[in-house]
C-alpha positions as CSV (number, residue, x, y, z in Angstrom):
1,M,47.2,72.3,61.5
2,K,44.8,70.3,59.3
3,V,46.0,68.9,56.0
4,K,43.5,68.2,53.3
5,S,44.1,66.4,50.0
6,I,42.3,67.7,46.9
7,L,39.6,65.1,47.3
8,S,39.0,66.2,50.9
9,L,39.0,69.8,49.7
10,F,36.2,69.1,47.2
11,V,34.2,67.2,49.8
12,A,34.5,70.3,52.0
13,I,33.3,72.5,49.2
14,V,30.3,70.2,48.8
15,M,29.5,70.6,52.5
16,A,29.6,74.4,51.9
17,G,27.2,74.2,49.0
18,G,29.9,74.3,46.3
19,L,31.3,71.5,44.2
20,Q,30.0,67.9,44.1
21,A,31.4,64.5,43.4
22,Q,34.7,64.0,41.5
23,G,37.8,65.2,43.3
24,L,41.4,65.0,42.1
25,G,42.1,62.2,44.6
26,G,39.5,60.0,42.8
27,L,41.2,60.8,39.5
28,I,44.6,59.8,40.9
29,Q,43.0,56.5,42.0
30,R,41.6,56.0,38.5
31,T,45.0,56.8,37.0
32,A,46.7,54.3,39.3
33,A,44.1,51.7,38.4
34,S,44.5,52.4,34.7
35,A,48.3,52.0,34.9
36,A,47.7,48.3,35.5
37,N,46.0,48.0,32.1
38,T,48.3,50.4,30.3
39,A,49.3,48.0,27.5
40,S,45.8,47.1,26.5
41,Q,44.6,50.7,26.8
42,K,47.3,51.9,24.5
43,V,46.3,49.4,21.9
44,Q,42.7,50.4,22.2
45,A,43.5,54.1,22.1
46,N,45.8,53.8,19.1
47,S,43.4,51.6,17.2
48,G,40.4,53.7,18.1
49,H,41.6,57.1,17.1
50,S,43.7,56.5,14.0
51,D,41.0,56.3,11.4
52,N,38.8,58.8,13.3
53,S,41.7,61.3,13.5
54,A,42.5,61.1,9.8
55,A,38.9,61.8,8.9
56,Q,38.8,64.7,11.4
57,Q,42.0,66.2,10.1
58,T,40.5,66.3,6.6
59,Q,37.4,67.9,8.0
60,T,39.6,70.4,9.9
61,Q,41.5,71.3,6.8
62,Q,38.2,72.0,5.0
63,Q,36.9,74.1,7.9
64,T,40.1,76.1,8.0
65,K,40.3,76.7,4.3
66,A,36.7,77.9,4.4
67,A,37.4,80.3,7.3
68,T,40.7,81.7,6.0
69,P,40.2,84.7,3.7
70,A,41.9,84.8,0.3
71,A,45.3,86.4,0.3
72,G,45.7,89.8,-1.4
73,G,45.8,92.4,1.3
74,T,48.7,94.8,1.8
75,V,51.7,93.0,3.4
76,Y,53.6,94.8,6.2
77,Y,56.8,93.7,7.9
78,V,58.0,94.0,11.5
79,S,61.5,93.1,12.7
80,K,63.5,93.8,15.8
81,S,66.2,95.2,13.4
82,G,63.7,97.4,11.7
83,S,63.4,101.2,12.0
84,S,61.2,103.3,14.2
85,R,61.1,106.2,11.9
86,G,61.4,106.7,8.1
87,A,60.4,103.1,7.3
88,D,57.1,102.3,5.7
89,G,57.0,98.6,6.7
90,L,56.1,97.5,3.1
91,T,59.2,95.5,2.4
92,P,61.6,93.4,4.5
93,A,64.3,96.1,3.9
94,T,62.0,98.8,5.2
95,A,60.5,96.8,8.1
96,K,59.1,98.7,11.1
97,K,60.5,97.9,14.5
98,D,57.2,97.9,16.4
99,I,54.0,95.9,15.7
100,Q,51.9,98.7,17.1
101,A,53.4,101.2,14.6
102,V,52.2,99.1,11.7
103,L,48.8,98.5,13.4
104,D,48.4,102.3,13.6
105,I,49.3,102.7,10.0
106,I,46.7,100.1,9.0
107,K,44.1,101.9,11.2
108,E,44.9,105.3,9.5
109,K,44.5,103.7,6.1
110,G,41.4,101.6,7.0
111,D,43.4,98.7,5.5
112,N,41.1,95.7,6.4
113,G,42.6,92.5,5.1
114,A,46.2,93.6,5.6
115,I,48.8,91.0,6.5
116,V,51.4,91.8,9.2
117,R,54.4,89.5,9.1
118,V,56.5,89.6,12.3
119,G,60.0,88.3,12.8
120,E,61.7,86.6,15.7
121,G,61.8,88.5,19.1
122,N,59.8,89.9,22.0
123,F,57.5,92.7,20.8
124,L,56.0,94.8,23.6
125,G,54.1,97.5,21.7
126,Y,54.4,101.3,21.7
127,T,57.3,102.4,23.9
128,N,57.4,98.8,25.3
129,Q,54.2,99.3,27.2
130,G,53.5,95.6,27.2
131,Y,50.5,95.1,24.8
132,I,49.3,95.8,21.3
133,E,45.9,97.0,20.2
134,I,44.3,95.9,16.9
135,Y,41.8,98.2,15.1
136,N,41.1,96.3,11.9
137,F,40.4,92.8,10.6
138,I,43.9,91.7,9.7
139,T,46.2,88.7,9.8
140,L,49.0,88.9,12.4
141,E,51.5,86.3,11.5
142,G,54.5,85.5,13.7
143,G,57.5,83.1,13.2
144,W,59.4,84.7,10.3
145,N,63.2,84.6,10.0
146,A,65.3,87.8,9.8
147,D,65.0,88.3,6.0
148,F,61.4,87.0,5.8
149,T,62.3,84.1,3.5
150,E,61.3,81.3,5.8
151,R,58.5,80.9,8.4
152,D,58.5,78.5,11.3
153,P,56.7,79.7,14.5
154,F,58.6,77.2,16.6
155,K,62.0,78.0,15.3
156,Y,61.8,81.8,14.8
157,I,59.8,82.6,17.9
158,T,57.6,85.7,17.9
159,R,56.5,86.5,21.4
160,I,54.7,89.1,23.5
161,Q,56.1,88.5,26.9
162,P,56.0,91.5,29.3
163,G,58.1,91.6,32.4
164,E,58.2,93.5,35.7
165,E,58.8,96.9,34.0
166,Q,55.4,96.5,32.2
167,R,53.4,96.1,35.4
168,G,52.6,99.8,35.5
169,T,52.1,100.4,31.8
170,N,49.8,97.8,30.4
171,G,47.0,98.4,32.9
172,S,43.8,96.5,32.0
173,K,44.8,95.7,28.5
174,G,45.2,92.2,27.3
175,L,48.6,91.4,25.7
176,I,46.6,91.5,22.5
177,T,43.5,93.7,22.8
178,T,41.0,94.3,20.0
179,S,39.5,97.8,19.8
180,R,35.9,98.7,19.8
181,D,36.4,99.6,16.2
182,L,35.8,95.8,15.5
183,D,32.5,95.9,17.3
184,A,30.3,97.5,14.6
185,V,28.4,95.0,12.5
186,G,28.2,95.3,8.7
187,T,25.1,95.7,6.6
188,N,22.2,93.5,7.8
189,N,24.2,92.5,10.8
190,S,26.8,90.7,8.7
191,V,30.4,90.1,9.6
192,R,32.9,92.7,8.5
193,G,36.0,90.6,8.1
194,T,38.3,88.0,9.6
195,L,40.9,88.6,12.3
196,I,43.7,86.0,12.3
197,I,46.3,85.6,15.1
198,D,48.8,83.0,13.9
199,G,52.1,81.9,15.6
200,I,52.3,84.5,18.4
201,M,53.6,83.2,21.7
202,L,51.8,85.1,24.5
203,D,53.1,84.7,28.1
204,M,52.5,86.8,31.3
205,G,54.8,84.6,33.4
206,L,57.5,87.3,33.8
207,E,55.0,90.0,34.8
208,N,53.0,88.3,37.5
209,F,53.7,88.4,41.2
210,Y,54.9,85.1,42.6
211,K,56.2,83.8,45.9
212,P,59.9,82.9,45.9
213,N,61.0,79.5,44.5
214,D,62.0,78.3,48.0
215,P,60.5,74.9,49.0
216,N,61.8,75.2,52.5
217,D,59.1,77.7,53.5
218,E,55.6,76.3,53.1
219,R,54.2,79.8,52.7
220,N,55.7,79.9,49.3
221,G,53.7,77.1,47.7
222,C,56.8,75.8,46.0
223,P,57.0,72.0,45.7
224,S,60.6,71.8,44.8
225,I,63.7,73.8,43.7
226,A,63.0,72.6,40.2
227,F,60.1,75.1,40.0
228,E,60.8,78.6,38.5
229,T,58.6,80.3,41.1
230,G,56.5,79.7,44.2
231,R,52.8,80.0,44.0
232,M,51.0,83.0,42.4
233,E,50.2,85.8,44.7
234,D,46.5,86.5,44.9
235,T,46.0,89.5,47.2
236,S,49.3,90.8,48.5
237,P,50.6,92.6,46.6
238,P,47.5,93.0,44.4
239,Q,47.9,90.7,41.4
240,I,48.0,92.0,37.9
241,Q,44.5,91.7,36.5
242,H,44.2,91.4,32.7
243,Q,43.7,88.8,30.0
244,I,46.1,87.5,27.4
245,F,43.7,88.1,24.6
246,H,40.8,90.5,25.2
247,S,38.2,92.5,23.3
248,D,37.1,96.0,24.2
249,G,33.4,95.5,23.4
250,A,32.8,92.6,21.1
251,I,34.1,91.4,17.7
252,A,31.7,91.6,14.8
253,G,33.5,89.2,12.5
254,N,35.3,85.9,12.1
255,V,38.2,85.1,14.4
256,I,41.0,82.5,13.9
257,I,43.5,81.9,16.6
258,R,46.1,79.2,15.8
259,N,49.6,78.0,16.5
260,C,49.8,80.2,19.6
261,L,51.0,79.8,23.2
262,I,48.6,81.3,25.8
263,A,50.5,81.0,29.1
264,N,50.6,82.1,32.7
265,S,47.7,84.6,32.7
266,S,46.6,85.9,36.1
267,Y,43.1,86.7,34.8
268,F,41.8,84.5,31.9
269,G,43.7,83.3,28.8
270,L,41.4,83.9,25.9
271,Q,38.5,86.0,27.2
272,F,36.6,88.0,24.6
273,N,33.1,88.7,23.3
274,T,31.6,87.9,19.9
275,R,28.9,89.9,18.2
276,C,28.7,87.7,15.1
277,G,30.9,85.3,13.1
278,E,32.7,82.0,13.1
279,I,35.5,81.6,15.7
280,E,38.0,78.9,15.1
281,I,40.6,78.2,17.8
282,Y,43.0,75.4,17.1
283,N,46.6,74.1,17.4
284,N,47.2,76.2,20.6
285,V,48.8,75.4,23.9
286,I,46.8,77.1,26.6
287,I,48.5,76.5,29.9
288,S,48.7,77.7,33.6
289,N,46.0,80.4,33.3
290,R,44.1,81.6,36.3
291,Y,40.2,81.8,36.2
292,S,39.8,80.2,32.8
293,G,41.7,79.2,29.8
294,V,39.0,80.1,27.3
295,R,35.8,82.2,27.9
296,I,34.0,83.6,24.9
297,D,30.6,85.4,25.6
298,G,28.0,85.8,22.9
299,W,26.6,89.4,22.5
300,D,24.0,88.7,19.9
301,K,20.7,89.4,21.5
302,E,19.1,86.5,19.6
303,G,21.9,84.1,20.4
304,K,22.2,82.8,16.8
305,A,25.0,84.8,15.1
306,S,28.1,83.2,16.5
307,H,29.7,79.8,16.6
308,I,33.0,78.5,18.1
309,N,35.0,75.7,16.7
310,F,37.5,74.8,19.4
311,H,39.6,71.9,18.3
312,H,43.2,70.4,18.6
313,N,44.2,72.5,21.6
314,T,46.2,71.4,24.6
315,V,44.5,73.0,27.7
316,A,46.4,72.4,30.9
317,F,46.6,73.6,34.5
318,S,43.8,76.2,34.5
319,W,43.8,77.6,38.1
320,C,41.1,78.6,40.4
321,R,40.4,82.2,41.3
322,D,42.4,82.1,44.5
323,K,44.4,79.6,46.6
324,I,41.4,78.5,48.6
325,M,40.3,76.9,45.3
326,E,36.5,77.1,45.7
327,D,35.6,78.5,42.3
328,M,36.7,79.0,38.7
329,G,39.7,77.1,37.3
330,Y,38.1,76.0,34.0
331,G,39.8,74.9,30.8
332,F,37.0,75.8,28.4
333,E,33.6,77.4,29.2
334,F,30.5,77.1,27.2
335,M,29.0,80.6,27.5
336,N,25.5,81.9,26.8
337,K,24.3,83.1,23.4
338,V,27.0,81.3,21.4
339,S,27.1,77.8,20.0
340,A,30.2,75.7,20.1
341,D,31.9,72.5,19.0
342,V,34.7,71.3,21.3
343,H,36.6,68.3,19.9
344,H,40.0,66.7,19.5
345,N,41.4,68.6,22.5
346,L,43.7,67.4,25.3
347,F,42.6,68.6,28.8
348,V,45.1,68.0,31.5
349,G,45.3,69.0,35.1
350,N,42.6,71.7,35.2
351,N,42.1,72.8,38.7
352,Y,38.3,72.9,38.9
353,A,37.0,71.4,35.7
354,A,38.3,70.7,32.2
355,V,35.0,71.9,30.6
356,A,32.2,73.9,32.2
357,R,28.6,74.1,30.9
358,T,27.3,75.9,33.9
359,R,25.5,78.8,32.2
360,K,21.9,78.4,31.2
361,L,19.3,81.0,30.2
362,S,15.7,80.5,31.4
363,G,12.4,82.2,31.8
364,P,11.8,84.8,29.0
365,D,15.2,83.9,27.6
366,A,14.5,80.2,27.2
367,P,13.9,80.5,23.4
368,I,17.4,82.0,23.1
369,E,18.8,79.2,25.2
370,A,17.1,76.7,22.9
371,R,19.0,78.0,19.9
372,R,22.4,77.3,21.5
373,V,24.0,74.1,20.4
374,T,27.0,72.9,22.4
375,N,28.8,69.7,21.3
376,L,31.6,68.0,23.2
377,Y,33.2,65.0,21.5
378,D,36.4,63.2,20.7
379,N,38.5,64.7,23.5
380,Y,41.1,63.2,25.9
381,Y,41.2,64.0,29.6
382,F,43.8,63.4,32.3
383,L,44.1,64.4,36.0
384,N,41.4,67.1,35.9
385,A,39.6,68.0,39.2
386,A,36.5,67.3,37.1
387,D,36.1,66.6,33.4
388,L,32.7,68.2,32.8
389,Q,30.8,70.4,35.2
390,L,27.1,71.1,34.9
391,P,24.5,72.9,37.1
392,S,22.5,70.6,39.4
393,A,18.9,70.2,38.6
394,G,18.1,70.7,42.2
395,G,20.2,73.8,42.5
396,G,22.9,74.8,44.9
397,K,25.7,72.5,43.8
398,W,27.6,71.7,40.7
399,T,27.3,68.3,39.1
400,N,30.6,66.8,37.9
401,V,30.6,64.1,35.2
402,K,33.5,61.8,34.3
403,C,34.6,62.0,30.7
404,T,33.7,58.3,30.2
405,D,30.2,58.9,31.4
406,I,29.4,62.0,29.4
407,E,27.6,60.3,26.5
408,D,25.5,58.1,28.8
409,M,24.6,60.6,31.5
410,V,24.2,64.0,29.8
411,D,20.9,64.6,27.9
412,E,20.9,65.4,24.2
413,K,19.5,68.9,24.7
414,T,22.6,69.8,26.7
415,L,25.1,68.0,24.5
416,P,23.6,66.8,21.2
417,K,27.0,65.3,20.2
418,A,28.9,63.8,23.1
419,E,30.7,60.6,21.9
420,N,34.3,59.5,22.4
421,N,35.3,61.5,25.4
422,K,38.1,59.4,26.8
423,E,40.5,59.2,29.7
424,L,44.1,59.4,28.6
425,P,45.9,56.2,29.4
426,A,48.4,56.6,32.2
427,G,51.2,55.3,30.0
428,S,50.5,57.6,27.1
429,P,53.7,59.1,25.6
430,V,52.1,62.5,25.6
431,I,52.4,62.6,29.4
432,E,56.2,62.6,29.0
433,A,56.0,65.9,27.1
434,F,54.7,67.7,30.2
435,D,57.1,69.2,32.8
436,K,57.5,66.1,35.1
437,D,58.0,68.2,38.3
438,Y,54.9,70.3,37.6
439,L,52.7,67.4,36.7
440,E,53.8,65.3,39.8
441,A,53.3,68.3,42.1
442,F,49.8,68.9,40.7
443,A,48.9,65.2,41.2
444,N,49.9,65.6,44.9
445,L,48.4,69.1,45.4
446,K,47.5,69.8,49.0
447,V,45.6,72.6,50.7
448,I,46.5,73.3,54.3
449,A,44.0,75.3,56.3
450,S,44.8,76.5,59.8
451,S,42.4,78.6,61.9
452,Q,44.4,80.7,64.4
453,N,44.0,83.8,66.5
454,F,40.2,83.7,67.1
455,N,39.6,84.6,70.7
456,P,36.0,85.6,71.5
457,N,37.1,86.9,74.8
458,S,39.8,89.2,73.5
459,A,39.4,92.9,74.3
460,S,39.0,93.6,70.6
461,N,36.2,91.1,70.1
462,Q,34.5,92.1,73.3
463,F,34.5,95.7,72.1
464,R,33.2,94.7,68.6
465,Q,30.5,92.6,70.1
466,A,29.4,95.4,72.4
467,M,29.2,97.7,69.3
468,G,27.1,95.2,67.4
469,M,29.9,94.3,65.1
470,N,31.0,90.9,64.0
471,M,33.9,89.4,66.0
472,Q,37.1,88.8,64.1
473,G,39.8,86.1,63.8
474,T,42.3,85.0,61.3
475,E,42.4,82.0,59.1
476,I,45.5,80.9,57.2
477,H,45.3,78.9,54.0
478,R,48.5,77.4,52.6
479,V,48.8,75.3,49.4
480,S,51.6,73.1,48.1
481,M,51.2,75.0,44.7
482,F,48.9,77.4,43.1
483,G,49.3,79.1,39.6
484,N,53.1,78.6,39.7
485,R,54.7,79.8,36.4
486,Y,55.0,77.1,33.7
487,N,58.3,77.3,31.9
488,F,58.0,78.9,28.4
489,D,60.3,76.6,26.6
490,K,58.7,73.5,28.2
491,A,55.3,74.7,27.1
492,L,56.5,74.9,23.5
493,K,57.4,71.1,23.6
494,L,53.6,70.3,23.9
495,F,53.0,71.3,20.3
496,G,52.7,68.1,18.3
497,A,53.1,65.9,21.3
498,M,50.1,63.7,20.5
499,P,49.2,63.2,16.8
500,G,45.6,63.8,16.2
501,Y,44.8,65.3,19.6
502,G,45.8,68.5,21.4
503,A,48.0,71.2,19.8
504,Q,49.5,70.1,16.5
505,K,52.3,71.7,14.5
506,P,51.3,73.3,11.2
């Protein structure tokens, strides 16, 4: 049996025409080296980001104020103690019991601009099917107490957290899905409104298929008994395949997603399409999602109608597509036909790359590509398999760039603004906020590959060869961990763990 470290794995992928350069092993070595200079690094980091962070917080408040629509829409109330029938949802005393029931009322009335206030509890949609669908530009606001007199999203937790019983009822729907009703643009291709998702904790960790949390059997990919689960199943049984936040079609309007948990998705965290508008995503913990934490595609043909402001998020443990770990596994992806600013985020332990700018239009679409502006600045990185991934100029392989080299090595056309991308000091207090067992296991992640049962002289392969068919064998891939569920309560502790960077508390 051949045991390969993450560094060896990435070297193997290079040999196969896949990833190039920076493996996790190298990052671990850098981390060990930086530990020797922890004291001086902490002084530099603290002195370096204090003034910068204060200025950025002021800028962020101005941006948020500009993006948030004025209050004044109809207010609806949803509570676990509300009524299914006979309640109109217009007062705390007449609250509806189901978010979807209110969303359907808003759809019927065409009540764009409505505000939906949701109390504490787990809300699973119509007849507990495991998702909700939004048809209008509204504000969906979680974190209210029982009588709607106080709001604290981290005390009165509003969640959409489906379990095993929802595996057969939420199908291909994201836990929050926006309808095609939001896809039609306004007059002269203008935005039609603003959709706000605020203080909703979204977690697929109880719905996915995982191996048992038994570390005594290496097939389980369970590093220790402290883990909630073994590794995520990828093929047997077929894994649930849907996003946490998803759009049917695209969204022709502004989108704000803030103060949310996006956790344990088997198929993208935030993955939706934008037709036009400003998208602001901030103060979120986006953790242990497979494929990618954030992927937002631009659907404007000219590539000039949408912009993403992605800031003050903690993006951690984005997992590759499968346990072989040869592709995907991104924290944030710069996608085609949409410009983006990515700043003041904390990227930790992303399985393939913290940030990917691997998409690029060319040929007849080169003018569209030229309009796209992608900025990456003032972010912290720690223990990612790669910090920034780019296409290779020669083709065939990806180019990986360390965060500290981004400004010097990446051209201004690709990243016009690229300063202050920094490695998180190994002694930083924010590291203590992460699940210690999960972080240590990721740092020691191993892929075990064993080729077995290939016999070219077997009767089966002799027959297949005679019939002009490929011979067959089996290859076993085992991993020390892959997509294991991250604990819900521990994920909430990451809000506000690092002042000025990553997910903040409102």
